[in-house]
N, C-alpha and C positions, 0 to 999 in steps of 0.2 A: 770569037775567042773562047778557048776552053778555060773554064774557071778552075782554080786550085781547090781541091776538096780537103777540108780541114775537120779533124775530130778534136773537140774540146771536152775534157773531163772537168768535173768540179765546177760547173757553171752556176751552181747555187751558192758557192762560197764567196768570200770577199774579193779575192784576186780573180777567181774564175768568172764571177758575174760581170766584173768590169771588163774582162777580156771578151765576154759575150757581147756586151754593149758596143765595144770597139769593133768587133767583127761585124756587127749589124750596121755600123756606120760605113763599113767597107763592103757591104753586101754585093755591089756590082763586080767585085773582084773574086769573091770566094763563095763556094757552097759549103755550108757548115753542118756538121753532125754534132749533137750533144749526147753524151752518155750520162743520164740523170736518174737517180733513184726515184721510184714512183711514189714518193710520199705525198700526203695531202698538201703540205706546204709547197713542195716543188711543183706540183701540178698547177696550183694556183699561181705561182710565180711566172710560169711559162705559158699559161693559157692565153695571154694577150698576143702572143707571137705565133699562134697555131696556124694561121693561114698564110704565112709568109713563105714564098717559094724558095728562098735561099736556105731555109732551115729545115732540118730533119732531126726530131727529138727521138732518140732511142731510149725507151724506158728500161732501165736495167741496173745492174750492180757490178762494180769492178771485181767483186769476189767471185762472180759467176762467169766462167770462161765462155760459155755460149753467148751470153749478153755482150761480152767484149768482142768476140768474133764478129757479131752482127754490126757493132759500132765501127770496127776498124775496116770492114769490107769496103773496098773501093776508094779509100782515102789516100791523099798524098802526104799529109802532114798530121802528126799527133802532137797536140799541146796538152800536157798532163800536169795540171796543178792540183788535182784532187788528192786529198789526204785526210786522215784522221789525226788531228793535232792535239797537243797538250792543252788543257789537262786531261781531256777525255781519253787520249791515247794511253796515258800513264795509269788510268783507273781501269781500263778494259784492254789489257794487253793482247788478248786473243783476237779481238776484233781489229785492233790496231795493226797487228801483224798481217792478218788476212787482207786488210784493206791496203796498207802501204807497201808491203812486200809481195803478198799474193796478187794484188792488183797490178803491180808492175810486171810480175811474171806473166800474167794473163795478157797484158798489152803487148809485151815483147813476143810472146808465142804467136799472138794473132798477126803481128807484123810479118813474122817469118812465114806464115801460112799464105800471105798474099803473093801473087805473081811478082817475082823480083823484089819482094818487100824489103829485104835486108839491104839491097843496093839502092833502092829508090825512095822509100818512105823516110821522111825526116821526122825526128823524134826529139821533143823538148820536154825535159822533166824538171820539176821544182824540188830542190833540196832545201836545206835549212841551216841557218846560222847556229842552230843547236848542235850541229855536228862538231863544232869546234870546242864546245864546252865552256868552262869558266875562263873568262878573259878580262879580269879586273886589272886596273893599273898596277904595275907599269907595262902590262902586256895587252893593252886594250886595242892595239892596232892589229888587224887581221888580214892575212893574205891567203889566196887560194892554196898555196903550197904548204901552209901550216899543218901540223899534225891534227888529226881528227881524234878528239878526246871527249866524248859526251860526258856530261855531268852525271854523278850518281843519281839513281832513281829516274833518269830521263830516258824512258823506254822509247818515246817518240824519236829521239835523236838516233837511237840504235837502228830503228826501222828505216830511217832515211839513209843512214850509211849503207845498210845492206841493199836497199833498193837502188841506190846510185851505183854501187859496185856492180850490181847485176846488169844495169843498163850499159855501163862502160865496157863490160866484158861480153856483151850480147852478140857482137859481130855485125852490128849495124854500121853502115858507112857514114850516115849522117845522124849524129846525136849531139845534144848539148845539155848540160846540167847547170841550173842556176840556183845557187844556195841563197835562199831568200832570207832577208832580215825580218824584223818585226813590222808587220803590216798594220797601219792605222787607218781607221775609217771614221766618219763623223759620229756615229752612234757607238763610241767606244765603251760607254757604260754597260752595254750588253755583255761585256767580257768580265764583269765583276766576279771575281773568284778568289779563293784563298791563294792561288798561285801568284797573285800580285805581291804577296809578302815573301815569296821565295827569292826575290831579286834584291840584291844589295842596293842601298840608296845611292852609292857612288858608282853604280854601273854606268858605263858609257853606252849610248845607243845611237846608231845611225838608221833611222826608220825609213819607211817608204809609204806613201799613201796608196790606198787600194787602187785608185784610178791610174796612178803611175805604174803600179805593178801590172795591172791588166793591160795597159797600153804597151808596156815593154814586152810582155809575153806575145802580143799580136805582132809587134815589130819584128819578132824572130822570122816571120814569114817574108820579110823584105831584105834579109841579110844575104851576103855573098858566101862564096865557098870557104873563106877563111874563118867564118864564124863557127863552123862545125868541128866536132871532135875535141871539145874543150869544156872545162869546168869554169864557171864564173861566180863571182859574188855579186848579188843583186841588192842594191839599197838605193836610197834617194839622193846620195851625195853629201858633200860638206854642209849644204844648207839645211840638211835634216839631222844634223848631229846635236845631241843634247846629253844630259845626264838624267838618271832616273828621278832624282829628287827635283830637278828643275822641271822635268816633264810633268810630274805630279803637281807641283806648285801651279803651273800654268793651267792645267786642266781644272783643278779645284777653284782657281780664281774665276774661271768662266762661269761656274755654277754658284758663285757667291759663297764658297765654303771656306774662304780664308786661304791658309797655306798648309803645307804638310804638317808643320809643328802643332797646329791647332787641332788636327783631326787624328793624327797617329802619334804613337810613341816610337822612339828610335829603335828600341830593342824588339819591336814587332817584325823587323825586317832581317832577313838572312845576312850573313857576312860574306858568303861565298857560295860556290856550287850552282851558279845559274849560267846563262849564256847571254850574249849580246856584246857589242863592242863597236869600234869604228872600222869600217872596211877601207884599208889603205889603197886597195885596188878596185874599188867599185867603179872608178872612172873607165876601166877597161871595157866593161859591158856597155856603159853609156856611149862609148865610141861606136859601137855597133847599133844600138837601139835608140839612142837619143831620148831616154826616159827620165832624165833629170829635169823635171818641170816644176813640181811643187816644193815649197820650202816649209820650214816650221811655221812661219807666220801664215802662209796659205792654209795650212792644216788647221791652225787655231781658228781662223775665220770660218772654215767649214763647220767646225764643232759649234761655234757660237751661233751660226746660222741655223744649224740643225736642232739645237737645244730648244725645247719648249719653254715658253715664258714661265709656266708654273714651276718648272724645275729650277730656274734661276731664282725666282722669288722664294721658293721653298728653301733653297740653300742658304739664302741670306737670312731668313727668319728662323730657321731651325736652331735650337740651342746647341752650342758646340759640345757640351758634355754628353748630350744625347747622341750626336753624330759619332763621338768617340766610342761610346758604348756599342753602337751598331758596327763600327769599323773593327772594333776589338773581336767581335764574333767571327769575322773573316780571317783574322790573323792566325793562320795555321801554325806558325812557329811557336806560339804560346801554348798550343795544344801539345806539341812535342815536349815542351818543357814540363808541363803539368803531368803528362803521361810517362815522363822519363824515357822517351823514345830515343835510345842511345844511338842507333845507326843514323837517324836523321839529324840529331843534334850534332854528331861528329861531322857529318857531311856538310851541313849548312853553317855551322858555327866553329867547328874545330873541337870544341868541348863545352860542357856546361859552364865551366869557369869562364871561358871566353864570352859566353852569352851574358853572364852575371857582370862582367866588366864593361859591357857596352855603356858608354856615358849617356846622359840626357842631352837634349838639344842644346842646352846652354853651355855645356862643358866642351 
């Protein structure tokens, strides 16, 4: 039996690595190529799989057309979750554009160069919920047909909109775009960054675990003809719905840090201009992929199991005033206020007066 030949990009990322592991579980059915940057970390990550016959690692860069041509050569399917995401994408716009938009262009060009590529090769790209922009209540329910209105200063979202448009208009017969929600994974503390405070505390979130995201991506290989030529919203379903403040409370509780009110002040968080919401139509993609597996409780169990004992004890023993001082240093909105950064104050609060009127937790 001839095996399907699959190219996976971004196999060192949270979604991409879970997709890689899922493909490995299905190795009897697929021959897999990876396009991976030749960093020291990546080479160490994939060294244990070097002798496996189903796998071919192409060391290269999405921004290099020659590398991409080598990776696409001979494949039947392209699974493309690789991306430079926020906050890094917003801080280095040139690299973000070259990776997210230029990388998409290189992949599509490479597909067209293959014999019958536009008619034969199937292409799945990962978009982002950031494309929809600010979706606070009462417009927290999101559907694929909603307007794309990236938030101010969200350069990452702009690159995802352009890359998706490029794919849709590429002339490929078989394409699909999945606008991905917030992906959570057990070691979420590695994402500690000032961007945590760009999100309003009443933001609605329908997340997905990294293992369900990777599983869903690989499930695209098992779909029928009616799957292709469409845009989907990808999330974990109703069992993964929460609000930002509830999510923070549950995470802090696992590490013995109390709740949000003990560690943060309410006016450290933006009032608007972020992205996230509930996907009203996430079930549509699940009908094709069957990726609704993990719930909020499942995810919290993963975090609790992954967390080192010293982290839990440290959280319980650490003085709350000290934790608040450390957290305050991450709260970027306070820097905007101190520096009178009017464009960002207007974008994320409406005005300085609106920020000054934010009540305390007890009000």
